[in-house]
C-alpha positions, -999 to +999 in steps of 0.1 A: +128+635+142+124+598+118+134+564+123+167+560+114+170+520+100+204+503+102+227+514+077+247+489+058+281+501+077+270+500+109+257+462+105+296+459+091+310+471+117+292+453+151+254+461+160+251+498+178+257+504+209+220+509+212+210+473+204+205+448+227+227+416+224+198+396+243+168+411+220+186+421+186+161+453+195+165+490+194+165+494+229+157+534+224+121+527+211+094+498+212+097+476+181+065+482+167+079+522+160+105+512+132+120+484+114+105+452+112+117+423+131+131+410+095+150+440+089+162+439+127+179+405+123+193+411+092+170+383+069+145+386+041+129+358+053+097+365+073+081+332+084+087+295+080+056+271+063+053+241+072+037+215+058+019+179+069+012+153+043-019+135+056-040+108+039-070+123+054-062+158+045-099+168+059-097+149+087-062+163+094-076+200+091-103+198+106-081+185+142-060+219+136-094+237+135-115+224+157-088+210+182-059+228+184-079+257+177-058+278+148-070+303+131-070+300+087-067+316+058-080+301+025-064+306-007-091+316-035-069+298-063-070+265-046-095+238-043-123+245-013-117+235+018-078+242+016-070+264+043-032+275+053-029+279+094-016+305+114+005+283+142+024+312+156+057+317+171+084+294+157+117+280+160+144+255+140+167+235+151+195+213+130+202+177+145+228+158+130+216+125+112+246+102+133+266+106+165+271+095+200+247+105+225+260+092+257+282+066+246+258+051+221+262+059+184+229+066+166+223+069+130+189+078+110+181+092+071+178+128+068+139+142+073+125+171+086+101+170+123+069+191+137+067+198+173+042+219+191+057+235+222+040+245+254+043+256+288+028+229+311+027+196+295+007+178+317-023+208+319-020+212+281-026+172+272-056+175+297-072+205+279-063+190+240-077+157+254-109+174+267-112+188+230-111+152+215-073+149+210-058+115+216-024+108+225+001+074+221+012+072+256+015+092+285+043+120+291+077+112+290+111+130+300+133+132+262+161+152+281+153+184+263+121+186+279+087+161+288+063+156+259+041+129+247+031+124+210+000+136+195-018+118+173-028+139+140-052+119+124-044+111+086-010+119+095+021+108+116+021+120+149+033+151+163+053+157+195+040+180+222+065+187+245+070+213+273+107+226+265+137+228+291+162+241+263+164+277+257+139+290+238+140+310+204+105+318+191+105+351+207+141+367+195 
């Protein structure tokens, strides 16, 4: 018998019994057998495209290719050496621009931020330094995890961190 898709009526009435609440996946068969993950989680968005604006795009791209070793594709309609990098799994959080944290008020302008996650901050930092990466300082405790600011040539620094919060990138 073929694969059955989630019908609109089952989506309205709730998750079918054979779907895992924890993973959102069909427990009866591997995810690779049927629906794409975007169909399972009910969205038409298939990826998040992030942008880094750089004063030296060549240096930034070289760093992403040679130090972080991210694979890329070229857009034939763009200028030469304009790669689009594969960054791996992602997740997105939304933070308030103002509030109170531990009794102290804070406020900041609306903005976007890119952070890179790892399993072992000390080992990852050492490996990247061995490939030529530089950091603005040592590993610090940020509360949500331990991290260090990675210097990105031609662009703003990027936080490299080992999270202590629940991770959503592999849901």
